[in-house]
KETI-309540 format. One record per residue (C-alpha): x, y, z; residue in one letter. Coordinates in Angstrom, 1 decimal, m for minus. Layout:
<balos>
(balo (X, Y, Z), "A")
...
</balos>
This chain:
<balos>
(balo (m0.2, 0.3, m0.3), "M")
(balo (1.9, 3.5, m0.6), "E")
(balo (1.1, 6.0, 2.4), "P")
(balo (m0.7, 8.5, 1.9), "A")
(balo (2.2, 11.4, 2.3), "L")
(balo (3.5, 10.0, m1.1), "A")
(balo (2.3, 13.8, m2.9), "T")
(balo (4.4, 16.9, m3.3), "D")
(balo (3.2, 19.3, m0.8), "L")
(balo (1.2, 21.3, m3.2), "Y")
(balo (m1.2, 18.4, m3.4), "Q")
(balo (m2.0, 19.6, 0.1), "L")
(balo (m2.8, 22.8, 0.3), "T")
(balo (m4.2, 23.6, m2.7), "M")
(balo (m6.7, 20.3, m1.5), "A")
(balo (m6.7, 22.0, 2.5), "G")
(balo (m7.7, 25.7, 0.3), "G")
(balo (m10.6, 24.4, m1.0), "Y")
(balo (m12.0, 22.4, 1.5), "Y")
(balo (m11.4, 25.4, 3.5), "S")
(balo (m13.5, 28.1, 0.9), "E")
(balo (m16.1, 24.8, 1.0), "G")
(balo (m15.0, 24.2, m2.8), "R")
(balo (m16.1, 20.1, m2.7), "L")
(balo (m17.6, 20.2, m6.0), "S")
(balo (m17.2, 16.6, m8.3), "R")
(balo (m14.0, 18.0, m10.8), "A")
(balo (m12.5, 15.7, m13.5), "S")
(balo (m8.7, 15.9, m14.2), "F")
(balo (m6.8, 13.7, m16.7), "E")
(balo (m3.5, 12.0, m17.3), "L")
(balo (m2.1, 11.8, m21.1), "S")
(balo (1.6, 12.1, m21.9), "V")
(balo (2.6, 15.3, m23.8), "R")
(balo (4.8, 14.4, m26.5), "D")
(balo (6.7, 11.1, m27.0), "L")
(balo (10.4, 10.9, m27.5), "A")
(balo (12.5, 10.4, m30.6), "M")
(balo (12.1, 7.3, m32.3), "N")
(balo (8.7, 6.8, m30.1), "R")
(balo (5.7, 6.2, m32.4), "G")
(balo (3.7, 5.2, m29.4), "Y")
(balo (3.9, 4.1, m25.9), "F")
(balo (2.0, 1.2, m23.7), "V")
(balo (m0.1, 2.3, m21.3), "A")
(balo (0.6, 0.6, m17.8), "A")
(balo (0.8, 0.4, m13.9), "G")
(balo (m3.1, 0.5, m13.9), "L")
(balo (m3.4, m1.5, m11.3), "E")
(balo (m1.3, 0.1, m9.1), "S")
(balo (m3.2, 2.5, m9.2), "A")
(balo (m6.4, 1.0, m8.5), "L")
(balo (m4.6, m0.4, m6.0), "D")
(balo (m3.4, 2.7, m4.6), "Y")
(balo (m7.3, 4.8, m5.0), "L")
(balo (m8.9, 1.1, m2.5), "S")
(balo (m6.3, 2.0, 0.1), "D")
(balo (m5.7, 5.3, 0.3), "L")
(balo (m6.6, 6.8, 3.6), "S")
(balo (m4.4, 8.6, 6.3), "F")
(balo (m3.3, 7.3, 9.5), "S")
(balo (m3.2, 9.0, 13.4), "Q")
(balo (1.4, 9.4, 12.6), "D")
(balo (0.2, 10.9, 9.3), "E")
(balo (m2.1, 13.6, 10.0), "V")
(balo (m0.3, 14.5, 13.5), "Q")
(balo (2.8, 15.2, 10.9), "F")
(balo (1.1, 17.4, 8.7), "L")
(balo (m0.4, 19.5, 11.7), "R")
(balo (3.8, 20.1, 12.2), "T")
(balo (4.4, 21.6, 8.3), "L")
(balo (4.1, 25.9, 8.7), "P")
(balo (2.3, 25.3, 5.4), "N")
(balo (m0.7, 24.0, 6.4), "L")
(balo (m0.5, 26.0, 9.5), "S")
(balo (m3.5, 28.1, 8.4), "G")
(balo (m6.3, 25.1, 7.6), "L")
(balo (m9.3, 25.2, 10.2), "P")
(balo (m8.9, 21.7, 12.7), "A")
(balo (m11.9, 20.2, 10.7), "S")
(balo (m9.6, 19.7, 8.0), "F")
(balo (m7.5, 17.5, 9.7), "F")
(balo (m9.7, 16.2, 12.5), "D")
(balo (m12.6, 15.5, 10.5), "E")
(balo (m11.7, 15.5, 6.8), "Y")
(balo (m8.3, 13.8, 6.5), "L")
(balo (m9.1, 11.5, 9.1), "R")
(balo (m12.5, 10.0, 7.1), "G")
(balo (m10.6, 10.5, 3.8), "F")
(balo (m11.2, 7.7, 1.4), "R")
(balo (m10.8, 8.1, m1.8), "F")
(balo (m14.9, 8.2, m3.1), "R")
(balo (m14.3, 9.0, m6.4), "G")
(balo (m15.1, 7.5, m10.2), "D")
(balo (m12.0, 6.0, m12.7), "L")
(balo (m11.8, 5.3, m16.0), "W")
(balo (m9.1, 5.0, m18.5), "A")
(balo (m7.4, 2.1, m21.5), "V")
(balo (m6.2, m1.1, m20.9), "P")
(balo (m2.6, m1.8, m19.7), "E")
(balo (m0.6, m2.3, m22.5), "G")
(balo (m2.8, m0.7, m25.2), "T")
(balo (m0.7, 1.5, m27.0), "P")
(balo (m1.2, 5.4, m27.2), "M")
(balo (m0.3, 8.5, m28.2), "S")
(balo (0.5, 11.9, m27.1), "A")
(balo (m1.9, 13.8, m25.4), "R")
(balo (m4.6, 10.8, m25.4), "E")
(balo (m5.5, 10.2, m21.6), "P")
(balo (m4.9, 7.3, m20.0), "V")
(balo (m7.4, 7.8, m17.8), "L")
(balo (m9.8, 10.2, m16.1), "R")
(balo (m10.1, 11.0, m12.8), "V")
(balo (m14.0, 12.5, m11.7), "T")
(balo (m14.3, 13.4, m8.2), "G")
(balo (m14.8, 15.6, m5.2), "R")
(balo (m12.3, 18.7, m5.4), "L")
(balo (m9.7, 18.6, m2.8), "P")
(balo (m9.7, 14.4, m3.0), "E")
(balo (m9.1, 14.4, m7.5), "A")
(balo (m6.6, 16.6, m5.9), "Q")
(balo (m4.5, 15.0, m3.6), "I")
(balo (m4.0, 11.4, m5.8), "V")
(balo (m2.5, 13.3, m8.4), "E")
(balo (1.5, 12.5, m8.2), "T")
(balo (0.6, 9.0, m6.5), "A")
(balo (m0.5, 8.0, m10.2), "L")
(balo (1.3, 10.1, m12.3), "L")
(balo (4.2, 8.6, m10.3), "S")
(balo (3.3, 5.2, m10.6), "I")
(balo (1.8, 5.3, m14.4), "I")
(balo (4.3, 7.0, m16.0), "L")
(balo (7.3, 4.7, m14.0), "H")
(balo (5.4, 1.2, m15.4), "Q")
(balo (4.4, 2.9, m19.1), "S")
(balo (8.0, 4.3, m19.8), "A")
(balo (9.6, 0.5, m18.9), "V")
(balo (6.8, m1.1, m20.6), "A")
(balo (7.3, 1.2, m23.9), "T")
(balo (11.1, m0.1, m23.7), "K")
(balo (10.7, m3.4, m23.2), "A")
(balo (8.4, m3.6, m25.8), "A")
(balo (11.2, m1.8, m28.4), "R")
(balo (13.4, m4.4, m26.7), "I")
(balo (11.5, m7.3, m27.8), "V")
(balo (10.6, m6.0, m31.7), "E")
(balo (14.2, m5.6, m32.1), "S")
(balo (15.5, m9.5, m30.9), "S")
(balo (13.4, m11.2, m33.4), "M")
(balo (12.1, m14.0, m31.4), "G")
(balo (14.3, m14.2, m29.4), "R")
(balo (14.0, m14.1, m25.7), "Q")
(balo (14.7, m11.1, m23.3), "V")
(balo (15.4, m11.2, m19.6), "F")
(balo (15.4, m8.0, m17.0), "D")
(balo (18.1, m8.1, m15.1), "F")
(balo (17.1, m4.4, m14.4), "S")
(balo (16.6, m4.2, m9.9), "A")
(balo (20.0, m3.2, m9.5), "R")
(balo (20.0, m0.6, m11.6), "R")
(balo (16.3, 0.5, m10.7), "S")
(balo (15.3, 4.1, m8.6), "Q")
(balo (15.0, 1.6, m5.4), "G")
(balo (13.7, m1.4, m4.0), "V")
(balo (10.1, m1.3, m4.2), "E")
(balo (10.6, 0.7, m8.0), "A")
(balo (12.2, m2.0, m9.1), "A")
(balo (9.8, m4.6, m8.3), "I")
(balo (7.2, m2.7, m10.8), "F")
(balo (9.2, m2.6, m13.6), "A")
(balo (9.7, m5.9, m13.5), "S")
(balo (6.0, m6.0, m13.8), "R")
(balo (6.5, m3.5, m16.7), "A")
(balo (9.2, m5.0, m18.3), "A")
(balo (6.9, m8.0, m18.4), "F")
(balo (4.3, m6.3, m19.7), "L")
(balo (6.0, m5.3, m22.0), "G")
(balo (6.9, m8.7, m23.6), "G")
(balo (10.5, m9.7, m21.7), "L")
(balo (10.6, m13.6, m20.5), "A")
(balo (11.7, m13.7, m17.4), "R")
(balo (13.2, m11.8, m14.7), "T")
(balo (16.2, m11.4, m12.1), "S")
(balo (14.0, m10.4, m9.7), "N")
(balo (12.4, m12.7, m7.1), "I")
(balo (9.9, m10.3, m5.3), "E")
(balo (8.3, m9.5, m8.7), "A")
(balo (8.2, m12.9, m10.0), "G")
(balo (6.5, m14.1, m6.0), "H")
(balo (4.4, m10.9, m5.9), "R")
(balo (3.1, m11.2, m10.1), "F")
(balo (4.1, m15.2, m11.3), "G")
(balo (7.2, m14.0, m13.3), "I")
(balo (8.7, m16.7, m15.0), "P")
(balo (12.8, m15.8, m12.6), "I")
(balo (15.9, m16.0, m14.7), "A")
(balo (19.6, m15.9, m12.9), "G")
(balo (23.0, m16.3, m13.7), "T")
(balo (26.1, m16.6, m11.3), "M")
(balo (27.4, m13.4, m10.6), "G")
(balo (31.4, m12.5, m10.8), "H")
(balo (33.0, m13.3, m7.0), "S")
(balo (31.8, m16.6, m7.2), "W")
(balo (34.3, m16.7, m9.6), "V")
(balo (37.3, m14.9, m7.5), "M")
(balo (36.2, m16.9, m4.6), "S")
(balo (37.3, m19.9, m5.9), "H")
(balo (41.5, m21.3, m6.6), "E")
(balo (40.8, m21.6, m10.1), "T")
(balo (38.0, m20.8, m12.9), "E")
(balo (37.1, m24.1, m14.0), "I")
(balo (37.0, m25.4, m10.2), "D")
(balo (34.2, m22.6, m9.4), "A")
(balo (32.4, m24.4, m13.1), "F")
(balo (32.6, m27.7, m11.8), "K")
(balo (31.6, m26.7, m8.1), "H")
(balo (28.3, m24.3, m9.4), "Y")
(balo (26.9, m27.3, m11.8), "L")
(balo (27.2, m29.6, m9.2), "A")
(balo (25.0, m28.2, m6.7), "I")
(balo (22.4, m26.6, m9.9), "Y")
(balo (22.9, m29.4, m12.5), "G")
(balo (22.0, m28.8, m15.3), "D")
(balo (19.8, m25.7, m15.6), "Q")
(balo (22.9, m23.9, m14.7), "S")
(balo (24.3, m20.6, m16.8), "I")
(balo (27.8, m19.7, m16.5), "L")
(balo (29.8, m15.9, m16.7), "L")
(balo (32.6, m16.6, m19.0), "V")
(balo (33.6, m13.6, m18.2), "D")
(balo (36.0, m12.9, m15.0), "T")
(balo (39.4, m13.2, m16.6), "Y")
(balo (39.1, m14.2, m20.0), "D")
(balo (35.8, m15.3, m21.9), "T")
(balo (37.6, m17.7, m24.2), "L")
(balo (40.0, m19.6, m22.1), "S")
(balo (36.7, m19.5, m19.9), "A")
(balo (35.1, m21.7, m22.6), "V")
(balo (37.4, m23.5, m24.0), "K")
(balo (38.3, m24.9, m20.0), "Q")
(balo (34.1, m25.7, m19.5), "I")
(balo (34.5, m27.5, m23.5), "V")
(balo (37.3, m29.7, m22.2), "A")
(balo (37.0, m30.9, m19.3), "A")
(balo (34.0, m32.0, m20.0), "G")
(balo (31.0, m30.1, m18.4), "L")
(balo (27.4, m29.6, m20.1), "R")
(balo (26.3, m26.0, m19.2), "P")
(balo (22.3, m24.7, m20.4), "A")
(balo (24.5, m22.0, m21.1), "G")
(balo (26.7, m19.6, m20.6), "I")
(balo (27.1, m15.4, m20.6), "R")
(balo (29.8, m13.2, m22.0), "L")
(balo (28.6, m10.2, m19.7), "D")
(balo (31.3, m7.5, m21.2), "S")
(balo (33.8, m7.6, m25.0), "G")
(balo (33.0, m7.8, m28.2), "E")
(balo (29.8, m9.0, m28.4), "L")
(balo (30.0, m9.9, m31.7), "L")
(balo (33.3, m11.5, m31.9), "Q")
(balo (33.2, m13.5, m29.0), "L")
(balo (30.0, m14.6, m28.8), "S")
(balo (31.2, m16.2, m32.9), "N")
(balo (34.3, m17.5, m31.0), "E")
(balo (32.2, m18.9, m28.6), "T")
(balo (29.9, m20.5, m30.8), "R")
(balo (32.9, m22.1, m32.6), "R")
(balo (33.9, m23.9, m29.5), "L")
(balo (31.1, m24.7, m27.6), "L")
(balo (29.7, m26.4, m31.1), "N")
(balo (33.5, m28.0, m32.1), "A")
(balo (32.7, m29.8, m28.7), "G")
(balo (29.3, m31.5, m28.3), "G")
(balo (27.8, m28.7, m26.9), "L")
(balo (25.2, m27.4, m29.5), "E")
(balo (22.9, m27.7, m27.1), "H")
(balo (24.1, m24.5, m24.6), "T")
(balo (22.7, m21.3, m25.7), "K")
(balo (24.3, m17.8, m25.9), "I")
(balo (23.4, m15.5, m22.9), "V")
(balo (24.5, m11.8, m23.8), "A")
(balo (24.6, m8.8, m21.1), "S")
(balo (26.4, m5.7, m20.7), "G")
(balo (24.6, m1.9, m20.7), "D")
(balo (22.4, m3.4, m24.1), "L")
(balo (19.2, m2.2, m25.5), "D")
(balo (17.0, m2.5, m28.7), "E")
(balo (19.6, m0.3, m30.9), "Y")
(balo (22.4, m2.7, m30.1), "R")
(balo (20.6, m5.6, m30.0), "I")
(balo (19.2, m5.6, m33.6), "K")
(balo (23.0, m4.7, m34.6), "E")
(balo (24.1, m7.4, m33.1), "L")
(balo (20.9, m9.6, m34.8), "I")
(balo (21.6, m7.6, m38.2), "T")
(balo (25.3, m9.0, m38.5), "M")
(balo (23.6, m12.6, m37.2), "D")
(balo (25.7, m12.8, m34.4), "A")
(balo (24.8, m16.2, m32.6), "P")
(balo (23.1, m14.7, m29.2), "I")
(balo (19.9, m17.4, m27.8), "D")
(balo (18.5, m14.7, m24.7), "V")
(balo (20.1, m11.6, m24.3), "F")
(balo (19.7, m9.6, m20.6), "A")
(balo (18.7, m5.7, m20.6), "V")
(balo (19.0, m3.7, m16.9), "G")
(balo (20.9, m0.6, m17.0), "T")
(balo (18.6, 1.0, m20.3), "N")
(balo (16.0, m0.5, m19.4), "L")
(balo (14.9, 1.4, m16.2), "V")
(balo (17.6, 4.3, m17.0), "S")
(balo (15.6, 8.2, m16.9), "Q")
(balo (16.8, 9.9, m19.9), "G")
(balo (15.5, 11.7, m22.3), "M")
(balo (14.8, 9.4, m24.8), "N")
(balo (13.5, 6.8, m21.9), "H")
(balo (11.2, 8.7, m20.0), "S")
(balo (7.4, 9.9, m20.8), "L")
(balo (6.7, 13.4, m19.4), "A")
(balo (3.1, 13.2, m17.9), "G")
(balo (0.6, 15.6, m17.2), "V")
(balo (m2.4, 15.5, m14.9), "Y")
(balo (m5.0, 18.6, m15.8), "K")
(balo (m7.9, 19.7, m14.6), "L")
(balo (m11.0, 19.0, m17.7), "V")
(balo (m13.9, 20.0, m15.8), "E")
(balo (m15.5, 21.3, m13.0), "I")
(balo (m18.2, 21.4, m11.9), "E")
(balo (m20.4, 24.4, m10.7), "N")
(balo (m24.1, 24.7, m9.5), "N")
(balo (m24.8, 21.5, m11.1), "G")
(balo (m23.9, 22.5, m14.8), "E")
(balo (m20.0, 20.8, m15.8), "W")
(balo (m18.0, 23.7, m16.7), "V")
(balo (m14.7, 22.9, m19.3), "P")
(balo (m11.4, 23.8, m18.1), "K")
(balo (m8.3, 24.5, m20.5), "L")
(balo (m4.6, 26.0, m20.4), "K")
(balo (m3.3, 28.2, m22.9), "L")
(balo (0.6, 28.1, m21.5), "S")
(balo (3.2, 28.4, m24.3), "P")
(balo (4.2, 25.0, m25.3), "G")
(balo (2.0, 23.4, m22.5), "K")
(balo (m1.6, 24.4, m23.6), "S")
(balo (m4.4, 21.6, m22.8), "T")
(balo (m8.2, 20.7, m24.5), "L")
(balo (m11.1, 20.8, m22.4), "P")
(balo (m13.9, 18.7, m20.9), "G")
(balo (m14.4, 15.1, m20.3), "R")
(balo (m12.7, 13.3, m23.6), "K")
(balo (m12.8, 9.6, m25.1), "Q")
(balo (m10.4, 8.1, m27.5), "I")
(balo (m12.2, 5.7, m30.3), "W")
(balo (m9.6, 3.5, m32.3), "R")
(balo (m10.5, 2.0, m36.0), "R")
(balo (m7.9, m0.3, m36.9), "S")
(balo (m7.8, m2.9, m39.9), "E")
(balo (m5.1, m5.4, m38.9), "G")
(balo (m1.4, m4.5, m39.9), "R")
(balo (m2.7, m2.0, m42.0), "D")
(balo (m3.7, 0.9, m40.6), "E")
(balo (m5.0, 2.5, m37.3), "I")
(balo (m6.3, 5.9, m35.9), "H")
(balo (m7.2, 7.5, m33.4), "D")
(balo (m10.7, 9.6, m32.4), "M")
(balo (m10.2, 12.3, m30.1), "L")
(balo (m13.0, 13.8, m28.7), "G")
(balo (m15.7, 14.4, m25.8), "L")
(balo (m16.9, 11.5, m23.8), "A")
(balo (m20.0, 12.2, m24.7), "N")
(balo (m20.2, 13.1, m28.1), "E")
(balo (m21.2, 10.1, m30.4), "D")
(balo (m19.0, 7.1, m31.2), "G")
(balo (m20.7, 4.5, m32.8), "T")
(balo (m18.8, 5.3, m35.9), "R")
(balo (m15.9, 6.6, m34.8), "K")
(balo (m14.5, 3.5, m33.8), "G")
(balo (m13.6, 1.1, m30.4), "E")
(balo (m14.1, 3.2, m27.3), "A")
(balo (m11.1, 2.8, m25.2), "L")
(balo (m11.5, 5.2, m21.9), "L")
(balo (m13.6, 2.4, m19.7), "R")
(balo (m15.1, 3.3, m16.0), "C")
(balo (m12.8, 1.3, m13.9), "V")
(balo (m14.1, 2.3, m11.2), "M")
(balo (m17.0, 3.6, m9.9), "R")
(balo (m18.0, 5.8, m5.8), "D")
(balo (m14.2, 4.1, m4.8), "G")
(balo (m15.2, 0.7, m5.8), "Q")
(balo (m13.5, m0.8, m8.6), "R")
(balo (m15.6, m2.4, m11.4), "V")
(balo (m13.7, m4.7, m13.0), "D")
(balo (m12.2, m7.8, m11.8), "R")
(balo (m8.2, m7.9, m11.3), "R")
(balo (m7.1, m9.8, m15.0), "K")
(balo (m3.5, m12.1, m14.6), "P")
(balo (m0.3, m9.9, m15.6), "L")
(balo (0.5, m13.3, m18.0), "S")
(balo (m2.8, m12.6, m19.7), "E")
(balo (m2.4, m8.5, m19.7), "L")
(balo (1.4, m9.7, m21.6), "R")
(balo (m0.1, m11.5, m24.5), "D")
(balo (m3.0, m8.5, m24.6), "R")
(balo (0.2, m5.8, m25.6), "T")
(balo (1.4, m8.7, m27.5), "A")
(balo (m1.7, m8.9, m30.0), "N")
(balo (m2.2, m5.2, m29.9), "L")
(balo (0.9, m3.5, m30.6), "I")
(balo (1.5, m7.3, m33.2), "R")
(balo (m1.1, m5.4, m34.5), "Y")
(balo (0.4, m2.1, m35.3), "L")
(balo (1.7, m1.3, m38.7), "P")
(balo (5.1, m2.0, m39.3), "K")
(balo (6.2, 2.4, m39.6), "E")
(balo (5.1, 2.5, m36.7), "I")
(balo (6.9, 0.2, m34.2), "R")
(balo (10.1, 1.3, m36.1), "N")
(balo (13.0, 1.3, m33.7), "I")
(balo (14.0, 4.2, m35.4), "T")
(balo (12.5, 7.0, m37.8), "D")
(balo (8.5, 5.9, m36.5), "P")
(balo (5.3, 7.0, m37.7), "K")
(balo (3.1, 7.8, m34.5), "R")
(balo (m0.3, 6.8, m34.4), "I")
(balo (m2.3, 9.2, m36.3), "P")
(balo (m4.7, 11.0, m33.9), "M")
(balo (m6.9, 13.5, m35.2), "T")
(balo (m9.3, 15.3, m32.7), "V")
(balo (m13.2, 15.6, m33.2), "S")
(balo (m15.0, 19.2, m34.8), "Q")
(balo (m16.5, 19.7, m31.7), "S")
(balo (m14.0, 19.6, m29.7), "L")
(balo (m12.4, 22.0, m31.7), "L")
(balo (m15.7, 23.7, m31.4), "D")
(balo (m15.1, 24.0, m27.6), "L")
(balo (m12.0, 24.2, m27.6), "T")
(balo (m11.6, 27.1, m29.4), "E")
(balo (m14.6, 29.0, m27.5), "G")
(balo (m13.4, 28.9, m24.8), "L")
(balo (m9.6, 30.1, m25.9), "R")
(balo (m11.2, 33.6, m27.2), "K")
(balo (m13.6, 33.7, m23.8), "S")
(balo (m10.5, 34.0, m21.6), "L")
(balo (m8.8, 35.9, m24.1), "A")
(balo (m12.1, 38.5, m23.9), "C")
(balo (m11.8, 37.6, m20.4), "S")
(balo (m8.4, 38.3, m20.2), "S")
(balo (m8.7, 42.3, m22.4), "R")
(balo (m11.8, 43.6, m20.0), "V")
(balo (m10.1, 42.9, m16.7), "S")
(balo (m7.1, 45.1, m17.9), "K")
</balos>
């Protein structure tokens, strides 16, 4: 369960301000990705199950409320905000979201929160953190799977993630995105992900000789053993394995020039009758390096990725936003938009309708949720929580993974390309364009009058 205080201070100052002013009307916020990084034709929506768990369990403990009382920034709030509102706080709103694993385009809402203004505000930080982190990793995983051309890819990212809990959910997102196994045991236990691993250099270094390390490991773990061969000299280690008559399930190359080493290793293994011993490659791999190795016919059977699966560089992270799009005023819903240069938003509660025809065509229409979408395609946003209670069943991760793979498989190839892809085409409905333009003119007029 995520702690209620896993949020930014300004969420509490705004919520307290709404409460103090008696502004407890309903409001809708939408979470979307502002733009895609270079060489991205889509992103994979992920993290919905975690978001549902967070909203279902959200509450403030007595200790958390007492801590908030000590913050000078909140000292102007009435005692009832702490004693009554926060102590009795539960998320009682609605959540609409696209199913996990859905390929998405920028500016399309991944989820929509509708609830009382303070409660819809408080959950912003956690929802952004959950959805953007898992979506970024799932997208990277999908791209790596695309580049691997059917060869298995393992997740070895736990030690490179930004914290233990982040590592667990990164492994979940990586599996959703198509990776075959994880080295993270807790992720395997919690989510039912198949587990894989090899050995560390310390195992080899702790023995008197390298061949002793290999023999002892095989004696314990038998034919499932994958031996790490680059502690001292990679090809020398492979030669020792062959000469000693050892028959590991695989050997792992973790450094050096992988193309040359994998070719020579395969030759040595085959010459020694170890045709079925697989070659596992790791070491700062990403979709570009994997594609390059496969294009050059590197005889690598399995790729293991770590750092580049969870790194937070500009070409990996997702720039997401959570913005107010509509607020209730005296029983009527009033659309809202933001006009900041480069950060403007579209007003009103929205829906995405997707039309696709096999692998050849896909097109999204972004419009207002109350539009008639019967002729526009499949509605992607679905109600998954109503009045604080989830209304859909929890789906096994394996089922979500299969669905994700199928949806990505049927994207046109030019959208799935690793370099210079096209984006999922998206147009805005005339009704939404008209509403946006009308609000822009109204705000411009109000601005001139106020001056």
